N, C-alpha and C positions, 0 to 999 in steps of 0.2 A: 088228368094225364092220362095218354093212350099208351098202350105197349103193342108193338106189331110182333106177332109170333109168326114164323114162318114154318110151315109144317110140310116136310118132303117125306114120302112112304110110298114104297111099291106095294103091289099086292101081296107079295110073299111076306111081307113084314106085319101086315095087320095085325095078327094076334100072336105074334111070336114073343117069348119072353125076352127081356132085356139081359138076361145073364145074372143079374145081381140078385134079386130077391124073387124072381119067378112070376112077378106081376106082368099081365099081358099088356103090350102097348096099344092103346085105343086107335081105332081107325080115324083117317082123316076126316075133315068136315064133308058133307054130302057134295059140296060143290067141287071136291077134289082139292089137290094140293093148292095151298096159296097163302095169303097173308090174312090174319085173322086178328081182328080189332077188339081188344077187351079193356075194359074199364079197370084201373087199378085203384083200390080204396086209398084215400089219403090217411096217412096215419101221423098222428102228431101235428107240430107246427112246422110249416115250410120255412126254408132258409130266407126267401124273400120277406116273409113275415117278421123274421128276427131282424133283418136288415132296416126295414121301416121302422119297427119300433124302437130299435136301438138308437136310429137317427133322430127320431121324435124325442126320445129321452136327451139325447145330447142338444136338441134345440131348446128343450124346456129348461135344461141346466143353465143354459146362457142367460135366463132371466131370473134365476134364483140367487140366493146370497153365495158369494164366494169366499169371503173371509170375514173375520170379526177381530178388530183392533180394540182392545178395552171394552168399550160399550158401543162402539160404532160398528155397524154392519155393511160391508162393501157388497153391492151387488155385481153380477156379471156385466150388466150394460153400463156400469162405471167405468169399464176399461175394455179388455179384449173380449167381453162377452158379446160385443157387436159383432166383431169379426166371427166368433164361433155361431152366432145365431145366422149370420148371412151364409157362411160355408154350409152348415146343416140345412138350411131352406133350399139352397142350390142343389145339394145332393139329394134331398126329397123330390125335388122337380124332375132332376135327371132321372132318378128311379121310376118315377111315374111315367115319363116320356119313353124311357126303355121298354117298359111294359105295353105302351101304346105302339111302338114300333113292332113288336113281336106280333101284336094282334093285326098289324098290316103286312104280316109275312116278311118283316125284316129281322135281323137279328138283334138290334139295339146294343151292339158291342160298343159303339163309340160313346152313347150316353153313358153307358155303365162305366166306361173307363174313366170320364170326366167326373162321374159321381163318386168313384175310388179316389180321384185326386182331390175333389173337394173335401170329402170326409176325412182323408188322411191328414190334409192340411189343418183342419180343424181339431183332429186328435193331437197334432204336434203342438198346437197352440194350448190346448188344455193341459197337457203334459207339462209344458215348460212353464205355464203359470203356476200350475201344483208345485213343482220342483221349487220354484222361486218361493212360494208362500211357505213351504215347509222349511227351506233354508232361511228365509227372513225371522221365522219363529225361534231358530236356534241362535241366531246371531245378534238379535234385537236386545238382549239383556244389558243392562248397565249396573254399575256399581249401586246407584241411588234409587233407579226405578226398573222394576221388571215388566218388560213389555212384552206382551204375548199376542202373537199373530197365529189365529186358529183358521185352518180351512173349514168351509162350511159345505153344507150337502149340494149346492149348485156345481162347484167344482168337481166334487167327487164323482158325483153322478153323470155329470157331463162328460169327465174322462172316461168313464166306464163305458158309457154309451157310444162315444165317437171311436173307441178302440174296438168295441164288438161290431159296429157298423162297417168298419173299414175291413175287418176280417170277413164279415158276411157278404159284403159286397164283393170282395174278391173271390170268395167260393162261388157266388152267383156267376161271376165273369168265367171262372175258370169252367164250370158247369155248362155254360152256354157255348163255350169255345170248343168243348170235347163232348157233344151229346153222345148217350149211350142208347142204343137200341138192341132190345132183347131179341135174339133168335134162338129157336129151338130145334135142333137137328136130332132125327131119330138115329139110333144106331144102325149101321148096315149089316145085312145077312153076312155070316162068316161061313 
């Protein structure tokens, strides 16, 4: 990531103090006032990486066990897991194509918007199925036989991944829609 810094300074301002702490203001670059490109070191993990990892988690959750009834395990692909796998896969593809569009000097907002839509629908499916499973476990008891329906790792992890992916993609979309450029202005002579 590059930050553009604009330096504007007159000759009278070159070594005047800024009035706060007595530290002199450095002179502008030798080429005169203008734009200076400086690399900003990356700190931590980027929001794009969080989005990709969380959507991958939602995709993997589609294939893991979703519920257990007695001793029978129900996998995600036995039901709505197919829809969540398709939605997560499409969202990953759209994020990738959005990054390629940026490389081609386009903004990639359309692809990212559809990625938000796909992963949002995937999150809604996960949450709907998770709520249904937990309500089934409460209603399934009978006087003679206790039927227990237990949510398993796939639906829990997939739900978390889809929700985090939706939030992360929305943050990326908002960041690309409102880019920030750092501009530094030196104080004027009073």
